[in-house]
N, C-alpha and C positions, 0 to 999 in steps of 0.2 A: 398466341402465346406466349412467341417472344419475346415479348414485356413486360410480361408478367418473370420472366428472367431476367430480364435485364433488372425490374422494379426487384425484383429477392435478392439480385446479386450486388445492389445500390444499398439495399439495406441492409444488407451483413455488413457490407465498408463501414456503412456509418453506426453499427455499432460494435466491432474491434475497434474503431477508432474512438468511441467514447470511451468503451471503455480503456483501453492504453492510457488514457487523457485522466480516468480516476485510478487508477493506479499510480501514476505518476503522481498526480494531488495525494493521494496517501503516504509515499514515500518521500515525496520534500517535508509532509509533516514529522518523520521520523527525521531528515536529516535535520531543518531549522531546528528541532530540539535540539540534536547532537547539539550544535553551532550553538545552539545558546551556550552550552558549559563547555563553549573553545575550543571545542575537538573539532579535526578538519573529517570530512564526509565527500562519500562520493553516490551518486545511487545508479543502478545499473539493473537494468527494463531485460526481463528474456519471455517472449510471447504472455503469458498471462500472469507474471509476475514482475516480480524485483525484488532488490535491496537495498538500503544503506549499510557500509562496509563505515567504522572507526575503528579507533585503534580500542583495545579492551584493557582492561585493568583502571579502567581512570573516571570510572561511574558505581555511585555507589545503588543502593538497591532503590532509594526515591528517585535518582536521575535515569534509573536504569527503566524502572516501572512509566514516569514520564514520560521515556523516550520511546516507546512500546507502546503507549496510550496515545501518542502522537498523531501515529496513521490515521487508525480509525476516526479519532476524533476529529481530525481535523477533513479528511476525507467525507463523514458526517454534516458536519457544518457548512462544504460547499458544496453537501445533495438541497442540501437547508435552503441556502444561500440562494443555491437557481430555482426555488421552487420561489421563493420570496418573489426575485426580478422575474420569474420569467409573466407572471402576471404585469409587470408592462413592459410587457415586446409585443409590438404588430409582427405575429412572421406571418408571412404571406400564405397561401393556404397552397397546398403541394409541394411547398419546399421541405430540402431536406433537413432541414434546420430541425422544423420541430422532433421530428423521432430523432434525431440526434441529442438534443437535448434532456427527451424523455427518456432515454438509454442512460445520458449520464445521468440523472436524477437517480431514476432505477439503483443502477451499476452504484452510485457513490453510496446510496444508500443500503440499501442489503448489501453489499459487500464489506460495509464497515460495521455492523450488525452481527453478518452472521459471522468476520473475526472478534469481536466481542464475545459474542457467546459460546464459540467453538473452544473457549478455554484454553489451556496449557494443551490440547493439540494441535491448536492454530499455527499456522505459517510462521508466526512471526514468535511462537508461546503466548502469554495471555498477561491483563492485567494483573493477572494474582503473582506474576514475575517478579512483583518488586515487594509484594508483602510479606512482613518479617518472618520467617518460621518454617516457609512453602521452599522446597530443594529448588534446584534449577538443574534441570539433570545438562553432566554435561559429556562432550563423548571428545580426546584428544588425539582424537585421527587427523589425519590431515583433510584438507578440502577435497571430497569428491571433485566438482565441478571444475577449480582448477590446478589440486596436485601440485599445491606451493605449500609453504609455510604457514598460512595462515590455521587459526584453531578453528575447529567447524561445529557450531552447536546446532544439534540434530532436531531443537524447536524453529529454529530461528532461520529465514531468510537470509537475514545478511549473513556476511563476512564478519568472525571477530579476529583481530591478528593478533597473532602470540604476543603477547611481551618481549617485549628483546634488549 
């Protein structure tokens, strides 16, 4: 019985690490697209989430759309790449790498699809944010996470710095 508890705990840790890595890949997608436009960016990870920060007012709607879509796109592509590469791996039986790989693939693909399907209510907004004619809600309150001078966009987990 004690062995089952230890196995369960190890599998939980493997899942948490896989989810953390998948979230990091997702946020890297946003950050790399932000960098493509020559803007500085930083990634902050929190529990089971995160956000990429960048200066506001520097992206047009198409660029904003691409930044928003980059996270789920890179995360989904990463999951598919792992499926392809996983076929060529010789994973020893009983290794924790197999449940790690399976969890990483599942979290990457499922989370990225949910982010796109969830629409405007999603943590990062949605791919609609870049479409002309779609109003993007904005909140002039201070960011409740930092208490600082950044403006806060309630539909996104990333901070949007106030124009300065």
